[in-house]
C-alpha positions as CSV (number, residue, x, y, z in Angstrom):
1,M,71.1,330.1,75.0
2,A,68.0,330.7,72.9
3,D,65.8,331.7,75.8
4,G,67.9,334.6,76.8
5,R,69.5,333.0,79.9
6,H,73.2,333.0,80.3
7,P,74.9,329.7,80.9
8,L,76.7,329.2,84.3
9,P,80.5,329.5,84.2
10,S,82.3,326.2,83.8
11,A,83.8,324.5,86.9
12,P,87.3,325.9,86.2
13,D,85.9,329.4,85.8
14,R,83.9,329.1,89.0
15,A,87.0,327.8,90.8
16,T,89.1,330.7,89.5
17,M,86.4,333.2,90.6
18,I,86.2,331.7,94.0
19,S,90.0,331.6,94.3
20,D,90.2,335.3,93.2
21,I,87.5,336.3,95.8
22,T,89.2,334.3,98.5
23,T,92.6,335.8,97.7
24,R,91.2,339.3,97.7
25,S,89.4,338.6,101.0
26,L,92.6,337.3,102.5
27,D,94.6,340.3,101.2
28,A,92.1,342.6,102.9
29,L,92.3,340.6,106.2
30,N,96.1,340.7,106.1
31,A,96.0,344.5,105.5
32,Y,93.7,345.0,108.4
33,G,95.9,342.8,110.6
34,Q,99.0,344.7,109.6
35,T,97.3,348.0,110.4
36,Q,96.3,346.6,113.8
37,K,99.9,345.4,114.5
38,N,101.2,348.8,113.5
39,A,98.8,350.6,115.8
40,Q,99.6,348.1,118.6
41,S,103.3,348.5,118.2
42,T,103.0,352.3,118.3
43,T,100.9,352.0,121.4
44,D,103.4,349.6,123.0
45,E,106.4,351.9,122.2
46,Q,104.6,354.8,123.7
47,G,103.7,353.0,126.9
48,T,100.2,354.0,127.7
49,G,99.3,355.1,124.2
50,S,98.4,358.6,125.4
51,T,101.5,360.3,124.0
52,G,102.6,360.0,120.4
53,G,99.1,360.5,119.0
54,A,100.7,362.0,115.9
55,D,102.3,358.6,115.0
56,I,98.9,356.9,115.4
57,V,97.2,359.5,113.3
58,S,99.9,359.2,110.7
59,S,99.6,355.5,110.6
60,F,95.8,355.7,110.3
61,T,96.1,358.3,107.6
62,S,98.5,356.2,105.5
63,A,96.2,353.1,106.0
64,L,93.2,355.1,104.9
65,D,95.2,356.6,101.9
66,N,96.2,353.1,100.8
67,A,92.7,351.8,101.1
68,L,91.3,354.7,99.0
69,K,94.0,354.2,96.4
70,G,93.1,350.5,96.3
71,A,89.4,351.4,95.9
72,I,90.1,353.7,93.0
73,Q,92.3,351.1,91.3
74,T,89.5,348.5,91.7
75,G,87.1,350.9,90.0
76,K,89.5,351.5,87.2
77,T,90.0,347.8,86.7
78,A,86.3,347.2,86.6
79,E,85.9,350.0,84.0
80,A,88.7,348.5,81.9
81,Q,87.1,345.0,82.1
82,T,83.7,346.4,81.1
83,A,85.2,348.3,78.2
84,A,86.9,345.1,77.0
85,G,83.6,343.3,77.3
86,L,81.7,345.9,75.3
87,S,84.2,345.6,72.6
88,G,83.7,341.9,72.5
89,K,87.2,341.0,73.8
90,G,86.6,340.3,77.4
91,N,85.9,337.2,79.4
92,M,82.4,337.3,80.9
93,S,83.5,335.7,84.2
94,D,86.4,338.2,84.6
95,I,84.0,341.1,83.8
96,A,81.4,339.9,86.3
97,T,84.1,339.3,89.0
98,S,85.6,342.8,88.6
99,V,82.3,344.6,88.5
100,E,81.1,342.7,91.6
101,E,84.4,343.6,93.3
102,A,84.0,347.2,92.4
103,K,80.4,347.1,93.8
104,L,81.6,345.6,97.1
105,T,84.4,348.2,97.3
106,L,82.0,351.0,96.8
107,Q,79.7,349.6,99.5
108,T,82.6,349.4,101.8
109,V,83.8,352.9,101.1
110,T,80.2,354.2,101.6
111,T,79.9,352.4,104.9
112,V,83.3,353.8,106.1
113,R,82.2,357.3,105.1
114,D,78.9,357.0,106.9
115,R,80.7,355.8,110.1
116,V,83.2,358.6,109.9
117,V,80.4,361.2,109.5
118,Q,78.6,359.6,112.4
119,A,81.7,359.7,114.6
120,Y,82.2,363.3,113.7
121,Q,78.7,364.1,114.6
122,D,79.0,362.3,117.9
123,V,82.2,364.2,118.8
124,M,80.5,367.5,117.9
125,K,77.6,366.6,120.3
126,M,80.0,366.2,123.2
127,T,80.1,368.9,125.8
128,I,83.4,370.4,126.8
């Protein structure tokens, strides 16, 4: 547009963006549910859940590792989309979607980090 504003994406582009965001949200929800099921089945197999802590820690570690790998991949995808956009070969809606997804991923990782640090500080404040 001549006044410097960008036109809104067309209806099919908006539908695709909404579909992508919904799919990614459902993927995250499914991953969370699977992690909960794994933790629950480990607890059920152990009885009270007080023994076998190594299995739970291992499961949590692998879930955290997968989440971090996914976050890194999201960042790389956003970088690739941005680079394509700078060279004039990218689709603006794809670029905007990937950059926004990377932003949300970074916010999530930052929140998780803050909560882990807070939990560590709370544990260190406990008396023995």
